[in-house]
C-alpha positions in Angstrom: 9.4 7.5 -13.1 7.4 11.1 -13.3 9.3 14.1 -13.3 10.1 16.0 -9.8 9.5 11.9 -8.1 12.1 10.4 -6.1 11.3 7.2 -4.4 13.5 5.8 -1.5 13.5 3.7 1.3 11.5 4.2 4.2 13.6 5.0 7.6 11.9 4.8 11.1 12.1 9.0 10.5 9.8 8.8 7.9 7.1 7.4 10.6 5.3 10.7 11.5 5.3 11.4 7.3 3.9 7.8 6.6 0.9 8.0 9.4 0.0 11.5 8.4 -0.6 10.2 4.9 -2.3 7.3 5.8 -4.7 9.1 8.3 -5.2 11.5 5.2 -5.6 8.9 2.8 -8.1 6.8 4.5 -10.5 9.7 5.1 -10.3 10.7 1.5 -10.8 7.3 0.0 -13.0 5.3 2.1 -15.9 8.2 2.9 -18.7 6.5 2.2 -17.0 2.8 2.5 -15.9 2.7 6.1 -18.1 4.2 9.5 -17.7 7.9 9.3 -17.0 8.0 13.5 -13.5 5.3 12.4 -12.6 7.7 10.0 -13.4 11.0 12.2 -11.7 9.5 15.0 -8.3 8.4 13.3 -5.7 10.5 15.2 -2.1 11.6 14.1 -0.5 11.3 17.4 2.9 9.9 18.8 1.3 6.5 19.8 0.5 5.8 16.4 3.6 7.4 15.0 5.7 5.2 17.6 4.0 2.4 16.5 4.9 2.9 12.7 8.5 3.9 13.6 8.8 0.3 16.0 7.2 -1.8 13.3 9.8 -0.1 11.0 12.5 -0.9 13.0 11.5 -4.6 14.2 9.5 -5.9 11.8 10.4 -9.1 9.4 13.3 -7.9 6.7 11.5 -9.1 4.1 8.8 -6.4 4.6 10.1 -3.6 3.1 8.6 0.2 3.0 9.6 2.9 0.2 8.1 6.5 0.2 7.9 9.2 -2.8 9.1 12.8 -2.5 8.2 15.8 -5.0 8.4 19.4 -4.2 6.7 19.8 -1.2 7.8 16.5 0.8 6.8 13.1 1.3 4.0 12.6 -0.8 3.5 8.3 -0.1 3.8 5.2 0.8 4.0 1.8 0.1 4.5 -1.3 2.3 5.6 -4.9 0.3 7.0 -8.4 1.0 5.3 -11.9 1.1 2.2 -12.5 0.5 0.4 -14.0 4.1 -1.5 -16.6 2.1 0.0 -17.3 -1.1 3.6 -17.8 0.6 2.7 -19.4 3.2 1.1 -22.4 1.0 5.0 -22.5 -0.6 3.4 -20.5 -3.5 6.0 -17.8 -4.6 4.0 -14.7 -4.3 4.3 -11.1 -3.0 2.0 -9.1 -1.9 1.7 -4.9 -1.5 0.6 -4.4 1.8 -0.4 -0.8 1.9 -0.4 1.6 -0.9 -1.4 5.7 0.5 -0.9 8.7 -1.7 -1.7 12.2 0.3 -5.1 13.3 -1.3 -3.1 16.5 -2.3 -1.2 14.4 -4.9 -3.6 12.3 -6.2 -3.0 12.0 -10.1 0.1 12.9 -10.5 2.2 9.5 -10.6 3.9 9.5 -6.8 1.1 5.9 -6.8 2.3 4.4 -9.7 6.1 5.3 -9.0 5.7 3.6 -5.9 3.7 0.6 -7.1 6.7 0.4 -9.8 9.1 -0.1 -7.5 7.8 -2.6 -5.6 6.4 -4.5 -8.1 9.7 -4.6 -9.5 11.3 -5.3 -5.8 8.8 -8.2 -5.5 9.8 -9.5 -8.7 13.9 -9.2 -8.2 13.0 -11.1 -4.9 11.7 -13.9 -7.5 8.1 -13.7 -6.6 6.0 -14.3 -9.9 3.0 -13.0 -8.5 1.8 -9.8 -6.6 -1.1 -9.4 -5.0 -3.0 -7.3 -2.8 -6.1 -6.4 -1.4 -8.6 -3.4 -1.6 -11.8 -2.6 -0.5 -14.7 -2.9 -3.1 -16.5 0.2 -3.2 -13.2 2.1 -4.0 -13.7 2.7 -7.6 -10.6 5.3 -7.9 -7.8 3.0 -6.3 -9.6 -0.3 -8.4 -9.1 1.5 -11.9 -5.6 2.8 -10.8 -4.4 -1.2 -9.9 -6.5 -2.3 -13.5 -4.5 0.5 -15.6 -1.2 -0.9 -13.4 -2.0 -4.0 -15.0 -3.6 -6.0 -11.8 -7.1 -7.9 -12.7 -9.5 -8.9 -9.5 -9.2 -12.6 -8.6 -12.6 -13.3 -7.9 -11.6 -13.5 -4.3 -13.3 -11.5 -1.7 -13.1 -11.5 2.3 -15.0 -9.0 4.9 -12.4 -6.2 6.1 -13.3 -5.4 9.5 -12.9 -1.7 10.6 -15.1 0.1 12.7 -17.3 -2.7 13.9 -18.3 -3.3 10.1 -17.6 -5.4 7.6 -16.4 -3.7 4.6 -16.0 -5.9 1.2 -12.4 -6.4 -0.2 -11.3 -7.8 -3.3 -8.0 -9.1 -4.5 -6.2 -7.4 -7.3 -3.2 -10.1 -8.9 -0.9 -10.0 -11.9 2.2 -12.0 -13.0 5.3 -11.0 -12.9 8.2 -11.8 -14.8 10.6 -14.5 -14.1 14.2 -12.3 -13.1 17.6 -14.0 -14.1 19.0 -16.0 -11.1 
C-alpha cells in the first residue's frame, strides 16, 4: 500500500464522505460522457447521505464497503461483493460495484489501495473471478484497471443515466485460489 494511505471498513458514519466523493467523482470523471444536466443536478444532500447510510446498515452482509484515508481525511471508497450476474448463474465470481476517489487525490495510490483490498477480500471469500463495469469512454479508468491486471471481456451493455444510454464495458481478472 502507498505511504500515508489507510484503508478500513466503512461505517455508516462515513456516508457523508462517501456521497461527497461519489458526486465529485461523477462530475469530473463522467464530464462529456453522461448528460451535463444530470451531472449539474447531482447534489450532496441529507437524503443522499441517509440513503447511503441505510444501504450500509440494511444491505446484504456480503456487500461490503471500504474507505481510504490520507492526511486530509477520507479520500475514496469501494463497494464490492458477489457478482450480480455470474454469482446468480452459480459461478464463483465477485464484483466491484463502485470505486471512486476524490479527484483531488487521483494518481496518489488511493484507488490502487482500495482495489487491492477489495480484490484480495473477494479472493479470500473464495471467488475465482473479479469483475466490474466501466463506462466505455472513461479512458482514464480503463487504463487504471488494465494496469491493475484486469482486461475487457468483450461484454457490453448500456447504462441508462439522465435518459441516455451510455455504453459500459465489463472488465475482469482471474483470482488466485485460496486454501480452504
